[in-house]
N, C-alpha and C positions, 0 to 999 in steps of 0.2 A: 571521736568516729575513727573506727580505726580504717586500712583502707582498704577489707574486704565490706567493710560498710555500705564506703565510700561508693565502690565498685555495684552494690544493690542496690542502692540509693535508684543511683543512676543510669542503670539501668531500664528499671520499674520508672523510672518517671518518663522514658525517652517512649514505652512504650512494646518494647523490645524486648527478643531474649533469640540464641545461636539459632535455636531452633527455625522461629521467623522469620530469621535473615537467610537462611537455607530455602529456606519453601519458597521468600518473594524471585532468591534469586533463577529459581526457575519454572516463573510466574511472568510467561513474554505478554509485551503486550502487545492484542490484537490489533492494534490500530497504530502502525508501527510505518514510519513511508516507503518501507520497506514492501510491508503486504499490502499495502494502498495500489503501488507501484507496481507490485504482483499483478492484485487482480485491474486493472488500466491497458495491462500491459494482455492478459488477460482476451478482455475484451476488446480490443484490439485481433489480434488475432485470433476471436467466434467470428470478427467482421470480414477479414481478409476470405476466414474458410466457404464461410458463408457466397462472399461472389462468386467464387471461383464453382461453388457445389449449382447454383442455380444457373452460370454459364456451360454449365455439366448437361445440365437438365436441359437445356434449351437448347447446346448442340445436335441432342438425341435425334432429332428430329428432321436430323438430313437425311440424306437415299444415302450418302458416304458411309450411314455410322455400322459398324455390324460390332456387336458385342463378343466380350472377348472371357472366356471361361476364368474363370482368378484360381494361382495356382498355389495345391496342398502349403506352403510354405505362410502365406497370411496368417495359416488359421495359428500355424506356430508363433506368428509374433503376436498373434492377440495373446496366446499364452499366454510368453515372455511377458509384456509387457504390460496385465493385468496382476500376473503376478507382482512384478518391480512394486503394481500399485498397491497391493496388500503388505510389500513389502516395508513403503514406505507408509502409511498406515500404523503400519509396531511403530518403529521407529518413534514416529509426529506422537501416540502416545506414550512408550515405551520413557521417553525425555521428559514431556507433562508429572510426570510423576519421579522425575530424577535419577531410574535407571540406567543409565548413560551408556552405561555399554551395552545393552542390550540394543541400545537406540541407533549406535555406529555401527552394531552389525546385522541390522537390521536398513540401514539407511543402504548399508554397503552393498546389499542382498538386490534394492532398489535399484542399482545403478548399476548391475552384472548382468541385474533381467532387462533392463531400456540398451545396456549395452548388445547382448543378447540379441533384443529387437531390431536394433538396425544393420548388425548381420545377415541378419535371416528375410531383411527386406532386400537385402540386396542378392542373401540365395532365390528370390521372386524374379528379384531381373534377371537377372540369366535362366530362370527357368524360362520365362517367358520371352528372352531372347529367343532360347532352343525351339526355340518353337515358332519361333520365325513372328514375334510379336512386337515389335520398334518402337520405338517414339513416334517416328514421322511414318506416315502414312492411311493410316487408322484412328479416327476421333480417339478411338477409349482405349487404343491406346495411351495415344497418347496424353489421355486426361490421365488414368492408370498411371502411369512416370512419374505425370506432374505433380496429380494432386497426395503420390506416396512421397513424393522427394520432397515439398515440401511440411505434412508430418513430418520428416527424419529430421531436418534441419530444424528442425524446431524439437527435439526431440534432442540435438545434439547439442544445443544452444542451453538446453535441459540440464543436459552432460558437465557442459566447460560450472556448473550454477552449485551441480550434485561434488563437484574435485572442490569448487569451496567452503561446500557446508562438509565433505570429510575433512579439510583440511584445520575445520576449527577444532581443538587442541581440548576447549575449556568445560564449563558443565555452569555456564553465568546462560544469565536471562540470550545474552544474541547468541549460543550456540541452538537455545531450544528454539529460536524464530527458525532461522537458518530450515531447522529441518519438518517442522510446522508447512516450513514456504517450500519445502523438496515434497513434502509429503502433497501438497493444493496442490500445484504445477505438473503433477506427477496424475496425479486423478483426472487433470484438465487433458490431455495429451491421451490421455485410454475414454474420454466421450465425446475426442476429439476423433480420433481412432476409426468407433466403435459408427457414428453416424457416416464417418467416410468410405468404413464396409460394408456397412449397408445399401446407400447407393452407389457403390460400382456392384458389387452383386448381385442385387432386387431394383434397383430401378429400373425401366423399361415405362421408354417410347408413349407404351398405351394407359399407366400411372400415369404419365406426364399430364399427358396432357387429359387424361380425369381430373387433376389436382389443379388444371386450371382453365378449367370447365370449356376444352375446347375438342373434346371425346366424341 
């Protein structure tokens, strides 16, 4: 048996081919420890924001509560974070297909969207300060700064993970998994932001009393 035949037999015996091996390299493990850890972390963060929103709703019924108008920069923030989430979804899908050049480009755009979100939030704070809405003095203003600051910190934490994913130059399973985790976390950040924005913009004491059955 010559060398070529021996190679063919060995390859067939082990049920593999170069194309199969390449496909396996792009198939991330759905139950990897990092994936499970991210789900647990998002659960903890969800509980944390739920507690803050509960305190926010209960505080609204106080006599010193004065509702504030949301600066227009929050809509810019929403658009930037939404665009970043879409880019991350494109990155995750492209990585799953093995199109790593497209995946990294979309990943880069997703990170830029999140960085723009943080910058626009700082701009919103500056606009509120110009309107004399400070962290102290009005509970509504205090909660706006608190909730948006907490969310911004989690976005910054996501950018740290994004930087780690961007530094990965490989095209194997680990690189694909990092991109998928980034996409999942960005979708989570967008969902949390939408809930916060709805509470800050449209939740009223009357609605809280109706929900609690005390109206």
